[in-house]
Each structure stands twice: as structure tokens, then as C-alpha cells.
N, C-alpha and C positions, 0 to 999 in steps of 0.2 A: 284786579283785571277780568273783567265782565267776557266772557264766550257765549255766544249763541248756541244753545245747544239742538236745536231742529237745524240751522245750517250744518252743524257737525254731523248730524244723523245722517242726513239726506247724501251729504258726498260720500259720506263712509260706506252708504248703500250703493251710490255708483260704484264705487271702487271694487266691494266685496264683488256684486255682480257682473262686472267684467271677469274676475278673478276665476268666478264659480264658472263661468261660460268660457272660460281658455281651458280650465281641467274637464271639462265635460269632452272638448273638444280637439284634446290636446293629440289624441291617436291619428284621426283624420288629418289634423293640420300638419304632423311630423308627416303621414306617408304621403299626402298628395299636394303638400306647399315644399317642405324642405326638401325633399328627396328626389325631386325632381326640377328639372331647367326653371330658373325663373321666368316669369310671360308678363303681361300687362294684368293679367287678371289677378295672377299669385301676387302680383306686386301691389294690386289695390286690396288685396286681403291683409299682407303684412301690413301694408300704411293703416286700413279701419284698424285693426288687432291692438297695432303699439302706439301707436300715435295718440289716440285719446290719453294714455297714463302720462304723457305729460304735461296738458294744461289741467289734468286732476290731482298731481303732485303739484304742482305750483298752485292749484286753489287751494289745497289744504294746506299749504306753507301761508299763503296770504291768513287765510284764518286762525294761526295760530299765530303769525306776526302780527297781527293788528287785534286791536279792540273794539267793544260795540261801545258807544255808536260810532258807524263808520262816518269819515265826511263823502258830502256827495260828488267833489272831484275824483277821489279813488273809487267809488263807485261805479262811476262812468266810466272808468279804464279799465277796470275789473270787468264790467259790462263788455265792453270791447274786445276785452281781450279771450274771453270765455265766447263770445258769438262767432267772432271768427275764426277758433279752433272749431265750432260747432260745424259753421259753414264750411269748413276743408274736407270734414268727415262727410258732412249731407254732397259735397260734389262728385265724392268718392262712387257713393249710393246710389248716385244718378248717373253716373256714368260708366255703370257696371249695367244698370236698369236699361240703360237705351241702347247699349251693346249688345246685351239679349236681343231685344226685339229686332235691331239691324240684322241679326244675325238671320233671324227669324222670316223676315221677309229679303233674304238671300242677297243682299247689300245693294239693296237697290239706292239709285243715286236721290231717288223721293224721299226714301224713308232716310237718306242720310241727311238729307236738308231737315228734314223735319227734327229729328235728334237733335242735330245742330243748334236750331232755333229753338227747341225747348230748354238746352244746356244754357243757352246764352242767356234765355229771359228769368230761367231760374238765377243763375249768376249775378246778371241786373238786380231781379228784385231781393235779393239776399244780404248784396252789398250796400247798395245802397238805404234799403233800409234800417240796417245796423247804425249806419253812418248818420242818416234822421233820427233811430233815436239818442244814438249817441250826442247828438245836437239839441236835440230837444224834450227831451223826457225828462223829467223831475223826479230823482232818486230821493227816497228819505234816509233815514238814519240804519234801515235795514237793509238796504241797495235794494227797497220794493219800489215799483212805478207802475203807474198806469199808462199803458202805450197809446196813442193816438186812434181812434176808432178805424182809419184807412190804412194804418199800418199794422194792427195787430188781424184787420182782416186777407190785408192783401198777400204776405210772405206766408202765412200758411195756405193760403186759396191756393195760390200758384204751384207751392210743394204738393199738394194735394193734388192738382188738376192735373200735373204734368205726370204723375205716376198714375192719376186716374186715365189719361189718355194711353200711356204704356199697357195698363190693362187691358183697355179697349180692343186695343191691334190687336193682343194676342188673344183675346177671344175670338175677334173675328178670324184671325189665320185657323184658331182653334178647330174654329165651325165649317171655313174651307174646306177643312182637310177630312173633317168628321162628316160632310157632305159624302165623302168618297169611298172612306173604308169606315169600319165598325171600331171602336174603342179597343174595341183586344186588339185588333194590329197596329192599331197606333202607339199602345204599350209594349208593344214589342219590336215595331220597326222604329220609332221615333219616342225613347224612353224619356230623353229628354224634357218633348214638349209638355207631358202633363206636369212635370215639377216645374216650368219656368209657369204656368198658368197659376199652379199652388202656390207657387212663392208671392206672385205678384199679387196674386187676391188676398193674402196676408197680407200683405205690407199694406196695402189699399183697406182691408178690413181696421189693420191696427191706427193707420194715419187719421181715418173717420172717426175712430171712438177719440183720439186723444185732440181731434179738432172740436170733436162736439164738446167735450168736457174743458178744454183750457182755454179756448175764443170767449163764450160767453163769460168766463169767468174772469178773464184778462180785462174784458171790456166794462166789467160793474165793479170787481174790484182789483187792487193792487196785486200783481205777483211778484214775487221774488227771484230776481234773476241768478243769484248764485243758487237756490234751489232748482229751476228748472233748465240751466244749460249743463251742469252738470249729466242730470237724468237723460236729456237729448243727445251727450255725447254716448252715453253708456248704449242705449236704444238703438242709435246709428250705429255703433261699431258692432253690437251684436247682431242686427239685420244684415249689414253689408258682408261679414264673415259666413252668416248660416246661408246667404245666395251664393256666395261664391264654392263653399263645400257642397252644399248640394247639386250644383253644377258639376264638380268634379267627380262626384261620388255615383254619378248617375249612370254611368258606364264603367264597370266597375274591370280593369285589365286583370288576367285571368293567372299570367305570370311573370308581367314586370311591374307592379304597382306603380311603379317611379315614372313609367314612360307608356304615354299614350294619348289617347285623343277623346273630347267629349266629342261625337259627332250629332249633327240632326238629320238623318237620313231620309232624302226624299225620293230615293231613285224608285221605291214600290207604288208611287205615284201613279209611274207612267205605265200605258198599257204596251207602248211600242216593245219590241224587244233590239238588240243588238247582235248581229250573226256573227260569229269567227272576229270577235275582236279581243284584243290581248288584255289579258290583267293585269294593268297598269293603269296607275293614276297621275292625274295633273295639278299639283297643288299650287296653292298663291297664299301667301300669307300678307294680312294686312298690317297697317302699319300700327295698331292698336294691338294686335293680338288676336284676329277673328279670323279663321281659318276658314279658307272654301276648298272642297277637294270634291274635281270632277271628274268620277269614276268612268271609265270605259269599259267596267264588265257589262251594264245591262244597259241601262241609260246614263241620263243626267245626273244634275250634281248630289254630292253629300255636304251639307253645310255644318260647319263645326265651329264649334267657340273652346279652343285651346290656348293656342300663342306658343305652341311647342315649336324650337327649332327646326327649320329641315335644312337636311344635307346638302352641300353647295350643288348647282347645278339641275335641284328639283322641284324647281320654283318656275312660274311663271306668268304673267298676268293674265286673266281672263276679261277682261275689259274690253267688251266689242267680238267676244269670241259665242257663238253658239251653244251652249252648253249643253245641249240636246246635240250626241252627235248624229251624222247621218245615216240610215242605212245602205249599207253594201251590197250587193249583189252577188251572189256568186255563180260562179260558172260550174 
């Protein structure tokens, strides 16, 4: 019985990387994920953390169940299974990225249309690209294949391009804010903004390196799908989990770590003040667990990414309502 040691070693390394990252983030996960009510963002974390274990375990079982050389039909089905699993984790990463920039742009309808369009384009390209490879790619006895040039370029370019657009939108918003206040004020009043920009920059940088290494290689030499996809699952899982944890840790609650809100506070950007306004807030919860808090203490809104459930009667729709409360003259 012949086993491919390289395939087993690569898959084992991918599993070890997920286990090590889980141990590294266990304390933060226990505090910020499991000790608080479940939300969309936290559900995305749980899914990205634990779902890849299923295809990786199944991948190991197939490696030990079948012997080398592998039949082409097995390679095709094996590839389609791993591709769809990696695509599911990639969709979660994209949703988290899009919700971050959507909250940063104050839930504008134009930004909503943009992020929905980018998600649909990425999903269509990923699904149909995988089906195209399944139908037309030729696999050898090691489940290696040379993808058609168009497919090997389109899928990574679309993923890289959408994340690049997210980075550009965050960079532009950060630049707009930095024109009005200095960096020290931004760090003290909007602790989430530098974290969003830093994490998005790291994702784009890592994707650019991977694009530069894998795409030319796949166009010239065959790539082994049984090696690429376990590594992709691990990468997408780790990146997604750290994006969520970094958001949740940006504002550490002092007394109750299991209850809190990650706020993107933009109230200090306004120069007008409100006289004799009650210290109360109007909160609304978006269906995707992005909250918008319109504070009446000074001026307009505090935009937050949390998804914590609100008490009954404490929510209202802000659509069509001017978030900048008009001044009242006291007699």
C-alpha cells in the first residue's frame, strides 16, 4: 500500500496550524465569544473556527483510505468537495470584511448595494469556477491539475480585487477623518478604526503574496489540489477568526467582559453641541448584527459593530431620521 508522504505532511501541517491558533486564542475566545450572547459576528467566528475541521478530517480519512495512484474520477470529486468547503469559509471572511466597511460608512444604502454586489460577484465566480474545473480540468494520478489560464486568473483576481476595494474604502474614510482630527484623537475616540485598517491591510498584503506565488506557478506547472485546499482552509479560518477577535478586543469592557459593544464613535467629529439634552440613546439593530447607536448626549451617531441583543422596547428604525439632533433654544 503506497501513501504519498508529501500530501499527508501538508495536510497534517494544516491541521496543526489550526490547533496551534486555537490554543493561542483560547482565552480571548472564551471571554469574547462564549461568555456573551451569540451574534452574527460571533457565529461567523464559530463557523470559521470549527467548520474547517470537518473537511480536514474527511480529507485525512480519504488519504488513508485510498492508495496511490488515485483514479481521475476520485480526484474530481475530492477536488469539488474541498473547493466547496474552502469557498464556504471564504464567503464568511468576505461577509465579515463587508460588514466592517458597511458599518464604517454609516450603513449607507449606496455602500449596502456595493457590498452586496461584490459578494454576489465573488460567489458566482467561485461557484462556477469550481464547476468549470470539475468538468474540464484534467487530473493526474496525484490529483494534480493545470487549470485553464482564464480560470486560474479570474478566481484569485476577483477575490483579491474585492478585498482591495474594501481596503481602499477604509483608507479613504480614514483619510477623510484624519483631515479633521489628529491621529492621537482618532486612537482615543475611534479605537476600532486603526484596527480595521490594519487588519484589512494585512489581509490584502498576504493575498498579494499568495497571488504572486501561486498564480504564475499554476499557469506553468501543475498544482496539487490536495495540498492547496487544506492550506487554504487553514489560512481562511485563521484570518477570519483574528479579524473578529481584534474587533471584539478593541474596546475592552472594564467590569463585565461578557457584555459590551464595539463602537465606532464618530460624535467627536461634529462641532455643534446640544444644550440640555437627556443622556439616553436610540439603538437600532441591523439584521446582520451591525448596530447603530444615535446618541443624544452631544450630537449624532455612534456606529458600532456588535450585534448584542437589545432589551425589548429599546430599538427603533433610524431610516429617514436625521441623526444630527437639531439644537433647541433654552429660554
